[in-house]
C-alpha positions in Angstrom: -15.5 -12.6 -1.8 -14.5 -9.3 -0.3 -16.8 -9.6 2.5 -14.5 -12.7 3.6 -11.5 -11.2 2.9 -12.9 -8.4 5.4 -12.9 -11.4 7.8 -9.7 -12.6 7.2 -7.9 -9.5 7.4 -8.9 -9.2 11.2 -6.8 -10.4 13.6 -3.1 -11.3 14.3 -1.5 -13.3 11.7 -1.2 -16.9 12.5 -3.4 -16.9 15.7 -6.4 -19.3 15.5 -9.7 -19.5 18.0 -10.8 -22.8 19.5 -14.0 -22.8 17.3 -11.3 -22.5 14.3 -9.4 -25.5 15.6 -12.7 -27.4 16.5 -14.0 -27.0 12.8 -10.5 -28.0 11.2 -10.6 -31.1 13.0 -12.8 -32.3 10.9 -10.3 -32.0 7.9 -7.2 -33.8 6.1 -3.4 -32.6 7.4 -3.3 -31.5 3.9 -6.4 -29.3 3.6 -5.7 -28.2 7.5 -1.9 -27.2 6.3 -3.4 -25.5 2.9 -5.6 -23.4 4.9 -3.3 -22.2 7.1 -0.8 -21.4 4.5 -3.7 -19.4 2.2 -4.8 -17.6 5.6 -1.2 -16.6 6.9 0.0 -15.5 3.3 -3.5 -13.1 2.7 -3.2 -11.4 6.4 0.7 -11.0 5.7 -0.2 -9.4 2.0 -2.9 -7.1 3.5 -0.8 -5.7 6.6 1.8 -4.9 4.3 -0.3 -3.1 1.7 -1.6 -1.1 4.7 2.1 -0.2 6.0 3.0 1.0 2.5 -0.1 3.0 2.6 -2.4 1.4 0.5 -6.4 2.2 1.3 -8.3 -0.4 3.3 -10.8 -1.2 0.3 -7.6 -1.3 -2.2 -5.9 -4.1 0.5 -9.6 -6.3 1.1 -10.2 -6.1 -2.8 -6.7 -7.4 -3.4 -6.5 -10.0 -0.6 -10.1 -11.4 -2.3 -8.4 -11.5 -5.5 -6.2 -13.9 -3.9 -8.0 -16.0 -2.2 -10.2 -16.7 -5.3 -6.7 -17.9 -5.9 -6.4 -20.2 -3.2 -10.1 -21.5 -3.5 -9.5 -22.4 -7.2 -6.2 -24.4 -6.3 -8.2 -26.2 -3.8 -11.3 -27.1 -6.3 -9.0 -28.6 -8.8 -6.4 -30.1 -6.3 -3.3 -28.0 -6.8 -3.0 -28.1 -3.3 0.9 -27.8 -2.4 2.6 -27.2 1.1 5.7 -25.8 0.5 
């Protein structure tokens, strides 16, 4: 989870690469919206924690915990796109 979070924390909030757009094209709109919501929230959380003086490893670990919650939500059909 921490390694996945490290990858999430790189890049700009709201930016999607061509490869990511291509991979997402094979999914339903609900899944894409849920993933976008998670990605944006996790990146914002990381940058907010860094701005407030938290160490990088602490911020990445916090993002990993929240990522686990999003994955659990996806697996248990608790997808809400509000």
